[in-house]
C-alpha positions as CSV (number, residue, x, y, z in Angstrom):
1,M,121.1,80.4,33.2
2,C,123.9,80.1,30.6
3,Y,123.5,83.8,29.8
4,V,124.4,84.8,33.4
5,S,126.9,82.1,34.3
6,Q,129.7,84.7,34.1
7,L,128.0,86.8,36.8
8,F,129.7,84.8,39.6
9,D,133.1,85.7,38.2
10,I,132.2,89.4,38.6
11,V,130.9,88.8,42.2
12,S,134.1,86.9,43.1
13,K,136.1,90.1,42.4
14,H,134.1,91.8,45.2
15,T,135.2,90.1,48.4
16,D,132.6,91.7,50.6
17,A,129.5,90.4,48.7
18,R,128.1,87.0,47.8
19,A,125.5,85.9,45.3
20,H,122.9,83.2,45.0
21,S,121.0,82.5,41.8
22,Y,118.2,80.3,40.5
23,A,117.6,80.5,36.7
24,D,117.6,84.2,35.9
25,D,116.8,85.4,39.5
26,T,119.9,86.6,41.4
27,Q,120.3,87.7,45.0
28,L,123.3,89.8,46.1
29,Y,124.0,90.1,49.8
30,L,126.5,91.2,52.3
31,S,126.7,91.8,56.1
32,F,127.4,95.0,58.0
33,S,127.2,96.3,61.6
34,A,123.9,98.2,62.2
35,G,124.5,101.5,63.9
36,S,128.1,101.8,62.7
37,S,128.2,104.6,60.1
38,S,131.5,103.5,58.6
39,S,130.3,99.9,58.2
40,E,127.0,101.0,56.7
41,D,128.7,103.4,54.3
42,H,131.2,100.7,53.2
43,A,128.3,98.3,52.7
44,V,126.4,100.7,50.5
45,Q,129.5,101.5,48.4
46,A,130.4,97.9,48.0
47,M,126.9,96.9,46.9
48,Q,126.6,99.9,44.5
49,S,130.0,99.1,43.0
50,L,129.0,95.4,42.5
51,V,125.7,96.3,40.9
52,Q,127.4,98.8,38.7
53,D,129.9,96.2,37.4
54,I,127.1,93.7,36.8
55,R,125.0,96.3,35.0
56,A,127.9,97.2,32.8
57,W,128.6,93.6,32.0
58,M,125.0,92.9,31.1
59,L,124.8,96.0,28.8
60,R,128.0,94.9,27.0
61,N,126.5,91.4,26.4
62,K,123.2,92.9,25.2
63,L,121.3,91.8,28.3
64,M,118.7,93.9,30.0
65,I,118.6,94.8,33.6
66,N,115.4,96.4,34.9
67,D,116.7,99.0,37.4
68,S,113.2,99.9,38.7
69,K,112.4,96.2,39.5
70,T,115.5,95.7,41.6
71,E,114.6,95.4,45.3
72,L,116.5,96.1,48.5
73,M,115.8,94.6,51.9
74,L,117.6,94.9,55.2
75,I,117.5,91.6,57.2
76,G,118.1,91.5,61.0
77,T,116.4,91.7,64.3
78,R,113.9,94.5,65.0
79,H,116.6,96.2,67.1
80,Q,119.2,96.0,64.3
81,I,116.7,97.2,61.7
82,A,115.8,100.2,63.9
83,K,119.5,101.1,64.3
84,A,120.4,100.8,60.7
85,G,121.0,104.0,58.8
86,I,120.8,102.7,55.3
87,Y,118.0,104.4,53.3
88,G,118.7,103.1,49.8
89,I,121.2,102.4,47.1
90,K,121.5,103.7,43.5
91,V,120.9,101.2,40.6
92,G,121.6,103.0,37.3
93,D,119.5,106.2,37.5
94,V,117.0,104.8,40.0
95,D,117.2,105.1,43.8
96,I,116.1,101.9,45.4
97,E,114.7,102.2,49.0
98,P,114.5,99.3,51.5
99,C,111.2,97.4,51.5
100,D,109.7,95.4,54.3
101,S,109.3,92.1,52.3
102,V,110.3,90.6,48.9
103,K,109.0,87.6,47.0
104,N,111.8,85.2,46.1
105,L,110.9,82.0,44.2
106,G,107.4,82.1,45.5
107,V,108.4,82.7,49.1
108,H,107.7,86.1,50.8
109,L,110.7,87.0,53.0
110,D,110.3,89.9,55.5
111,S,113.1,92.0,57.0
112,T,113.0,90.2,60.4
113,M,112.5,86.7,58.9
114,S,109.3,86.3,61.0
115,M,107.6,84.8,57.8
116,N,104.4,86.5,58.8
117,T,103.8,87.8,55.3
118,H,104.5,84.4,53.8
119,I,102.2,82.6,56.1
120,S,99.4,85.1,55.5
121,K,99.8,84.5,51.7
122,V,99.8,80.7,52.2
123,C,96.7,80.9,54.3
124,S,94.9,83.1,51.8
125,N,95.7,80.8,48.9
126,A,94.9,77.6,50.8
127,Y,91.6,78.8,52.1
128,Y,90.7,79.9,48.6
129,G,91.4,76.3,47.5
130,L,89.3,74.9,50.3
131,Y,86.4,77.3,49.4
132,N,86.4,76.2,45.8
133,I,86.5,72.5,46.7
134,R,83.6,73.0,49.2
135,Q,81.4,74.4,46.4
136,I,81.6,71.0,44.6
137,R,82.1,68.7,47.5
138,K,78.6,67.1,47.2
139,F,79.6,65.9,43.7
140,L,82.9,64.2,44.9
141,D,83.7,61.0,46.7
142,E,86.3,61.0,49.5
143,D,89.2,59.9,47.3
144,S,88.6,62.7,44.8
145,T,88.3,65.2,47.5
146,K,91.7,64.1,49.0
147,T,93.2,64.4,45.6
148,L,91.9,68.0,45.1
149,I,93.1,69.0,48.6
150,N,96.6,67.7,47.9
151,A,96.7,69.6,44.6
152,F,95.1,72.9,45.6
153,V,95.7,73.2,49.4
154,F,98.7,71.2,50.5
155,S,100.7,72.4,47.5
156,H,100.6,75.8,49.2
157,V,101.1,74.6,52.7
158,D,104.1,72.4,52.0
159,Y,105.9,74.6,49.6
160,C,109.3,75.6,51.0
161,N,107.9,74.8,54.5
162,A,111.4,74.0,55.8
163,L,111.9,77.8,56.1
164,L,109.2,77.8,58.8
165,V,111.2,75.7,61.3
166,G,111.5,77.2,64.7
167,L,108.6,79.7,64.3
168,P,106.4,80.2,67.4
169,D,103.3,78.1,67.9
170,Y,100.9,81.0,67.1
171,Q,102.3,81.1,63.6
172,L,102.2,77.4,63.0
173,N,98.7,77.2,64.4
174,R,97.5,79.4,61.6
175,L,98.6,76.7,59.1
176,Q,97.4,73.8,61.3
177,R,93.9,75.2,61.1
178,I,94.1,74.8,57.3
179,L,94.8,71.0,57.8
180,N,91.9,70.8,60.3
181,G,89.5,72.5,57.9
182,A,90.6,70.2,55.1
183,A,90.0,67.1,57.2
184,R,86.5,68.3,58.2
185,L,85.7,69.0,54.6
186,I,86.6,65.4,53.5
187,Y,84.4,63.8,56.1
188,G,81.7,66.5,56.4
189,L,82.4,67.1,60.1
190,P,81.1,70.1,62.1
191,R,83.4,73.1,62.4
192,F,84.3,72.8,66.1
193,C,84.5,69.0,66.5
194,H,87.6,67.4,67.9
195,I,89.9,66.7,64.9
196,S,93.0,64.8,66.2
197,V,91.5,61.3,65.6
198,T,90.5,62.3,62.1
199,L,94.0,63.5,61.3
200,Q,95.3,60.2,62.5
201,E,92.9,58.3,60.3
202,L,94.0,60.3,57.3
203,H,97.7,59.7,58.3
204,W,98.4,63.4,58.0
205,L,101.4,64.8,60.0
206,P,100.7,68.0,61.9
207,I,102.3,71.2,60.6
208,K,105.3,71.1,63.0
209,Q,106.1,67.5,62.0
210,R,105.6,68.3,58.3
211,I,108.2,71.0,58.6
212,E,110.7,68.8,60.5
213,Y,110.1,66.0,57.9
214,K,111.1,68.3,55.1
215,L,114.2,69.7,56.9
216,I,115.5,66.2,58.0
217,L,114.9,65.0,54.4
218,H,117.2,67.8,53.2
219,V,119.8,66.7,55.6
220,F,119.6,63.1,54.4
221,K,119.9,64.2,50.8
222,C,123.0,66.2,51.7
223,L,124.6,63.2,53.4
224,K,123.9,61.1,50.3
225,G,125.3,63.8,48.0
226,L,121.9,64.5,46.5
227,G,121.4,68.0,47.8
228,P,122.7,71.3,46.4
229,K,126.3,72.1,47.2
230,Y,125.5,75.2,49.2
231,L,123.5,73.0,51.7
232,C,125.9,70.1,51.6
233,D,128.7,72.4,52.7
234,L,126.8,73.2,55.9
235,I,126.5,69.5,57.0
236,Q,129.5,67.9,58.8
237,V,129.7,64.4,60.2
238,K,131.0,64.5,63.8
239,S,134.1,62.2,64.2
240,T,135.6,60.9,67.5
241,R,138.8,59.2,68.4
242,Y,137.2,56.9,70.9
243,S,135.4,53.7,70.4
244,L,131.8,54.3,71.6
245,R,128.6,52.5,71.3
246,S,127.2,55.6,69.7
247,Q,129.4,55.0,66.7
248,S,126.6,52.7,65.5
249,R,124.8,55.9,64.5
250,V,125.9,58.9,62.4
251,T,126.1,62.1,64.5
252,L,126.4,65.5,62.9
253,Y,128.3,68.5,64.2
254,V,126.1,71.2,65.7
255,P,127.7,74.7,65.4
256,R,127.5,77.3,68.1
257,I,125.1,80.1,67.4
258,M,125.5,83.8,68.1
259,H,121.8,84.8,68.2
260,S,119.1,82.5,69.6
261,T,116.4,84.3,67.6
262,L,117.6,83.7,64.1
263,G,120.6,81.4,64.7
264,E,118.4,78.6,66.1
265,R,116.4,78.5,62.8
266,A,119.4,78.3,60.5
267,F,119.8,75.1,58.5
268,A,123.4,74.6,59.7
269,Y,122.1,74.5,63.3
270,K,118.6,73.1,63.2
271,G,119.2,70.4,60.6
272,P,121.9,68.6,62.6
273,R,120.0,69.1,65.9
274,L,116.9,67.3,64.4
275,W,119.1,64.7,62.8
276,N,120.9,63.9,66.0
277,S,117.5,63.4,67.8
278,L,116.5,60.6,65.4
279,P,116.7,56.9,66.5
280,S,119.9,55.1,65.4
281,E,118.2,53.1,62.6
282,L,117.3,56.3,60.8
283,T,120.8,57.9,61.0
284,L,122.5,55.0,59.2
285,F,122.0,56.8,55.9
286,T,124.4,54.6,53.9
287,T,122.1,51.5,54.3
288,L,118.8,53.3,53.4
289,S,117.5,54.4,50.1
290,L,115.7,57.7,49.8
291,D,112.2,56.0,49.6
292,A,113.0,53.8,52.6
293,F,114.2,56.7,54.6
294,K,111.0,58.7,53.8
295,A,108.8,55.9,55.0
296,K,110.7,55.3,58.2
297,L,110.9,59.0,58.9
298,K,107.2,59.6,58.5
299,T,106.4,56.6,60.7
300,H,108.8,58.0,63.4
301,L,107.3,61.6,63.3
302,F,103.8,60.2,63.2
303,G,104.5,58.3,66.4
304,L,105.8,61.5,68.0
305,A,102.8,63.5,66.9
306,Y,100.2,60.9,68.0
307,P,101.6,58.9,70.9
308,V,99.7,55.9,71.8
């Protein structure tokens, strides 16, 4: 990371663009109006100018940029993507055309943020793990089977799952079937038997609650100053001039959204919405440690998932 730390100084000189980095992976992004030729031309020129400056800086510092491995993706609604007239940008001597999906830190992002590609990859990897465990299940006890499922199945299902918040049920059901299959494998149950009671016995949260758990946990870490700055900046505690009974809880500001399709899934919107729906004893983050909050949050979500 120290080799590219000056990269942000270069990006700051280009007011239209922003950057996000993790280790040596860097994403450059900017917004434009789809269908507006002037806005699209400006976006292409701004991005090419920024990439050219970064490329020149890297070459001066004897760092290599692989032009052919640079990827370009347009993100928006299907209607916006269809209207967009951007067909590529030039990086060095290579013309980079827009692609439908890219892999970023193990997550497959697609142009409409439907996460369909990512979920398909997760299902493929998780079912492969279940298949391998099934081959040796007769040699394992229940505890060993649970350990292997946590290592080779849930590691895929839970990885970056906060990005899946707000997806339609048909997408989440694909992941839920993985949990159902894992539970049946542990206890040797028939394929089509009722599984809810078994999931309760295992104390496993359903997929929807697992996603909400991760997202609310991120909000808690931001409030405690434990989260990354780019997320902490999106969380604001709502203040009031009046003395209300609700002041015994911490309420977060929920911003207005422009687009219900993508805006409702944004961390700045969905995080505060989920936080404000919690009972008061969970929102008093100053009195709770991280471990205590995790335990109380799981108990709360478990009660919602499996009401008595």
